[in-house]
N, C-alpha and C positions, 0 to 999 in steps of 0.2 A: 251690724257695724263690726268691723275688725279693727283691732288696736295693734299697731306696730310697736311691739315692745320686745326687748331682749332680756331673757331671764337666765340666770346661771346658778346652778347648785354647786357649791364649793366645799371641799373638805377643809375643815378648820386647820388641818395639818397637811397631809399629802394632797389634799384638794382634788376632789372629783368634780368635774364640771359638766353642767347640763345646759348648753345654750339652746335657745329657740329663736325663731325669726318672727313670724306673724302668729299671734295667738288669737283664736276666735273668742269673742266675748263670752264669758261664762264657762269656758272650758278650762280644765286643770292646766296650769302652766307647764307641768312636766309631761303632759300627754304625748307630745311629739318630740320629747327631748332625747338626746343621745349622749351617753356617758363617754367622756374622754379623760385623758390623764391630766395630772397637774401640770406637767411640762407643756401641754398644749395651751393651757390658759396663760402661762407665763410667756409662751412664744407669741401670743396675740398682742402683748404689750409692745408698742414701738420702742426701739432702742435708739437713744440719742443722748448726746452730751447735755448736761444741765446748762441753762442759759438765763440771762437777765438777772443775775445775782445782785448786781448793783442797784437795780430799780425796785427791789422788794421793799415793801413796808407792811407791817402787820395791820395797819389801818385800812389796807385795801381789801381786807376780809372782815366785813362787819360782823361782829359777834359780841355778846350773846344776844340773840333776838327772842321774841315771844311769838312764834309763828301762829299758834292756835289761839292767841289772845286770852289765855286763861290766867294771865298775870305771873306765870312761871316761865322764866327764860330757859334757854337751852341748858345752861349749867344746872339749874334746878331740876329740869326734866331728867337729865342723866343721873343725878344723885338720887332722886326718888326711885327711878327705875332699877338702879343697881343695888340699893340698900336691901339687905336680907330681912329686915323688918321694916315696919312702917316708919318712914322718916318723920321727924318733927320739924316744923317750920313756923316762922313768924309771918305776920301779914306784911305785904301781900303774898310774897313767896320767897323767903330766904330760908333755905334748908339749914337746920342747926345740927341735929343728931340723927343717927341711924346705925347701921352695921354694914361696913364695907370691907372688902379684901382687895388690896391693890394687886392688880394682875401682874405687874412687873416684878414684884419682890415678895408677894404673899403676906405682906404686913396687914394687920387688921386695924381698923379705925372706927371710932364712934362719933368723932366730931368732923362735920363737913369742912370746917375751916382748915383742916390738916390735909385736904385732898385738892389736887389739881384735876381739871378735865383735860385729858390729852387727846389731841388730834393724832390718831395712829399714824397717818401720813401728815407730817407737820405742814403748816401753812407755807413756810418758806420752801420746803421741798416741793409742794404742789406748784408754787409759783414758778420754780425753776424747771418743772417737769411739764409745763403746758398751761398752767392757770394764768400766766401773764397775759395771754391772749383772750381770756374770758371777759364777759361782761361783769359789771359790779354785782348784778343780781345773781349770776351763777357762782361767783366767788362767795357771796353771802350764803348761798345754798350749801356749798361745800363746807364752810366754816360752822354751819349749824345743822349738819346732816343727821337727823333723827330717823331717816328712812332706812338706814342700815346700822343696826345696833353697834357693831364693833368699830364703826368710824370714830366714835367718841367714847372714851372710857374714863372712869374715875381711878386715879393712881396716886401714889404717894408723891408729895411735892419733890422729894429728893430724887426719885427716879425720873420724873418728868424733866427736871433740870439736867440730870445726867444725860438723858437722851437728847434734849434740845431739838435742833432741826436736822439731826443726822439720819442718814438712811441705813438700811441693814448691812451695808458693807462697812459701816463705821461703828454701828451700835446695834445690839440686840439685847433684850432682857435676859437676866440669868434664868428666870423661870418662864414657862409658856412660850418657848421659842417657836414651836410649831404653830401655836395659835397666832403668834405675832406675824410670822412669815406668811401664813395663809391669808390672814386678813389684810396685811399690807398689799398683797397682790390683788385681793378682792376690791379694796378701795380704789386702787389705781385703775383696775379694769372698769369699775363702776363709773368713774369720772373721766375715763379716756386719757389718763396721764401716761407719760413716757417713763422708761427706766434707763439708767445709764449702764454701761457694760459691767462695772464692778458691782453695782447693786444687783443686777440680774444674776451674776455669778454667785453672789452671797446667798441669794434667795434659792437658787437651784441646789446649793450645798445643804442649806437648812431643810428644805422640803424633801430631800432625798432620804432623810433619816426619820421622816414622820409617818404616822399611821393614818388611817382614813376616817373621815367623818364629814357628812354632807351638810351644806348650809345654802340657803337661797340668797342670791344677790340680784338686784334689778337695776338696770340703767336708769338714772334720773332723766326727766325730760329736759329739754333745752330752754324751757320757758323761764319766766321770772322766778318761780318758786323752786325750780329744779327738783320736782317730785315726780313720782311715777304716774304715768297716764292712768286714768281711772277706767276700769272695766264696767260693763253693764251688770245688773243684778244676776247673781246665780239663783237657781230655783229656790224660792221660799225665803231668801235672805235679802237684806239691803245691799246696795252696791258696795264694793270694797274700794276704799280710797287710799291714797298714799299716806295721809296723815289725818288725825282727828280734826285739824283745822279745815281740811277739805270737806270732810263728812259733815261737820257742823255748818259750814257755809252753804252746803247743798240742802240743809234742812234735816239731816239725819242725826241719830244719837239722842240721848246717851245710851250706853249698852251696859247691862249688868253681867257680872260673872256667871258663867254657865251658858250664855248665849254664844252662837257661832261668831257673831260680830265682835264680841268682847275680845276674843282671842286674836283679832287682827290688829289691835292697837295697844299703845302703852297705857297702863293704868298707873300714872305717875305717882299718885299718893297712896296707891294700893288699898283703896277703900272699897274695891269690888265694883266700881263704876268707871267705865272708860268714856271718853268724849263727852264729859260734862259741859254744859253750857255756862 
């Protein structure tokens, strides 16, 4: 069986891209890849004026959800994944303390309540860039996207409010500009969103000053869960799924630290076990 999926390796800054078309099950995603420049990725994004501003409502993007039914919602999953030490939480899954550094201003935090979870591409920006035509399920997938780590990040409440729903032509963080510009483009590419002319110009300027570092980005499926299509097992390993929820639903997991499969998924509570039932 062959799975039609598109994969891209991107530089977090100047962004090196590795797109592929059809990938044979079990084969490395990068095997048939060809490296191209950051400008090529940005050029792939359709350019169009933002539309449907008056019809946006945050409630049209259902969040936060608990996709893998482990009683930890998307906010909790991001907080646990990004904490530099094991986060503490109350039952069923409210994260209380940990160790976080806000990407946008480099401030450090130990209390989860001081942090916001930022959609790197804001929900309103997504709505005006193409999401207004999506199904409710796809909008929910975007709003809770754990399939690409930089889609959702923990940041200081003050910087999240400063950013609001503005695009890179209107706002960029004081620190991590290359990271921000690179992953903004990656998220828009991942979800097939458009850019407007001023946004594209700002991204080109930002990326022109950045160095190179690769990162993998995969297109989500267009189904209900908006996750990556699952490949067949690679030799000696379980199949690799888009999320722990998919793996568990198919009867796989849990995976302990040190196994190949463990490295594929988020160990949210950092206890050395991923995809716990």
